[in-house]
N, C-alpha and C positions, 0 to 999 in steps of 0.2 A: 190522887195521882197528878190531876192538873196543877194543883197546888205546887207540888214538888217540881214540875216541869217549869213552872213560871218562876220559882225561886233559882233554879239552875240557869234559866235563861238570863234572869237579873244579874246573877254572878258573873256570867260570860260577858255581859254587856259592860260590867264594871271593869273587868280585867281588860277588855279591848280598849276602854277608855284610857286606862293607865298605860298601855303599851303604845298608843298613839302619840304620846309625848316624845317617843324615841324616833322621831322622823323630822323632815325639813319644816313641818308645820309648827313645830313646838316653839320657834322663835318668831312666829309670823308677825307679831306686834312690834318686835325689835327690828325686823327687816324693813318693815314700812318706815320706821323711824330713821333708818339708814339711808333711805332712799330720799329723804326730804332735803330740799335746798334751803339755804339761807334766805330769809329770816325765819322760816318755819321749822328749821331743824333745832336740834339740841344735842348736847355732849352725852355720848353713850359710854359708860363705864364698864369695861370687861375686867374683871378681878380673878386672878390665878392664884390660888391658895394651895400650898403643898410643900414638898421637900426640894432636894437638890435639883432634880430634873426640870421642873419649870422655872427654877431659879437660874438655870443656864450653866451648871457645873459640868465641865467636860472631864479631861484628865486632871483630877484634883491636884493642886488647888486652883487650876485655871477656871475662869467663869466666862463663857462665850454668851452674854446676855442676848445679843442680837441674832445669834443662831439657834436659840431656844424657841420651843413651839409657841409661847405666848406672843413674840414678836414676828415670827413666821405667819401667825394667824392674823396679827395686825396688818402685815404687809399684803397679804392675799385679800383682806377685807377693803383695803384702800384701792386695790384694782377693781373690785367688784362694785364698791360704793364710793365714788370719787368725791361726792358732796358731804360725806359724813365726817362728823367730829367725833373721834374715837380715842378714848383714853385706855391705854393697855396698863393695868396695874398690877405688879407682881408682889404678892405678900408671902411668898415661898421663902423658906429658910433651909439651907443644906443640913442634912442630918436629923431633921425634925420628924416626928411621927404625928398621927392624928390626935393624940392625947395633948400634946403640946400645942398643936394647931387649934384645937377646940378651946383651950385656955385663953388664948389671945384672939378668938374669933370676933368678939364684939368690938375691942378696941382697934384691932389691926385690920379687920375685913369689913364689917358692917359700917364702920366709919366712912367708907369710900362710897356708900350707896350703889352697890353694883347693879347693873341692869341684867347681867349675866355673871354668874359666878361658877368657876371651874374648880373642882377639888380633886387633888392628886396626892394621895398618901399611901396607897396600898403597897407600893415597893418597901417602903421603910416600916410599914406595920407589921412586917414578919416578926419584928422583935418584941410586939406586945400581944400578938395572936389575934385570931378571928373575933372572938367575943368582945374584947376591949375595943378593937378596931371598929366593929359594928356599932357598939355604943357611942363612940366618939363621932363616927360619921353621922349617925342619927341626930344627934345634938346640933351638928352644924346644918344638916339639911332642914331640920324643923325650924331652927332659927331663921334661916333664909326664907323658907316658904311662908312663914308668918309675915314676913315683910314683902310678900309677893315678888321675890326675886327668882328669876329663872336659874335653874341649877343644871349643870352638866357634870356628871361624874366620870372619872377616868379609871379604867382598870389599869393594872400595873404594867409599866413598860418593861422591858427586858432585863435580865441579869445573865451574863454569859456563863456564870457558874451553875446556872439552873437549866436543866434539859427541858425546854418547853413541850418536847414530844413525849415526855414521860407522863403517863396518866397519873393524876393526883399529885403532882410536883407542888411545892409550897406556894407558888405564884398562882397556880390554878384555883385553889380555894378562894383566895382573895379576888380574883377575877370573878368567879361564881358569885360571891357574896356582894360585890359591887353591882353586878347585874340584877340581882334580886333586889337590892335596895333601890335602884332606879325604877324597876317595875313597881315595887310597893309605894313609892312615894310619887310616881309619875313625873320623874325628872328626865333629863337627857342623859345619853350615854355615849361616850367616846371610848371604843373597845380597843385601846392600845395593845393589850395583850395578844388579842386575835390577829392583829396585823403582823406582830413580831413572830408569832407562832407559824403564821403562814410563810414568812420569809424562811424560817428554819427548815419548814417542810419542803420548800422549794430548793433551796440552796445548801442545806445540810448545816448551815451555822448562820449567825447574824453579825459576824464580825465587822463587816464592811459598814454597819449601821452603828457602831459603838465607838465612843471615844475611850472608854475604859469599860471594865467588865459590867458596871452597873449604870453608866451614864451614856446616853445616845449621843452620837456626834449630829451635825447639822442634818445629815441624810436621815438618821433615826428620827429627829425631831420633825422633819417633814411628814414622816408617816403619821405621826401624832397629830400634827396640824391638819392633815387631809381628813382624819376622822372627825375633828371639830368642825372643819368648814362644810361638812354635810349639812349641818344645821342652818347654814347661812346662805344656801344655794336654792 
């Protein structure tokens, strides 16, 4: 009996260690680097990999690069860390899914030597399904972790054609899978889906946060940026 109790306690400890990655301590070393002044500082590379949302697409074909969450994060970081040298690098491509993103991961993403990597494909992965999406995501996560890169996964942002309040809607399955991957691999998690769902619960719709049905406007991107910024405070 004691043996089984010890095993159970060990498993609980392992699980708790994985979940601790999803709090402000996950980027402790990065935050220390961001606080350093010249000449002790170095450039911090933040790479945003994904589809049209991090790429900044609004009402297609308009692209609002500096209203998109990668650059909103950059602006907030500069307020918080005035001495930091930060590269915001966006490798996202409109219309792409994780299968395409995984194929170009080495040459387009790892080449930038990210300090922190953000992966946002769930919204478009509806076209390829949960199983293939998981396989592609795991390939990218593992490749990054082997290089000791900090990874933050994003659950899907909203689509006005999907009722976020409907249990089992097509985005909910991807949000759940992304959360599970974050826990399994001990990565960070920016839960965009929950933020948009909360808005829909409160307001009845998310229209004021959207540029078109599947692309957030600046206000919507600000919600996503807020989720990411939790790791830098």
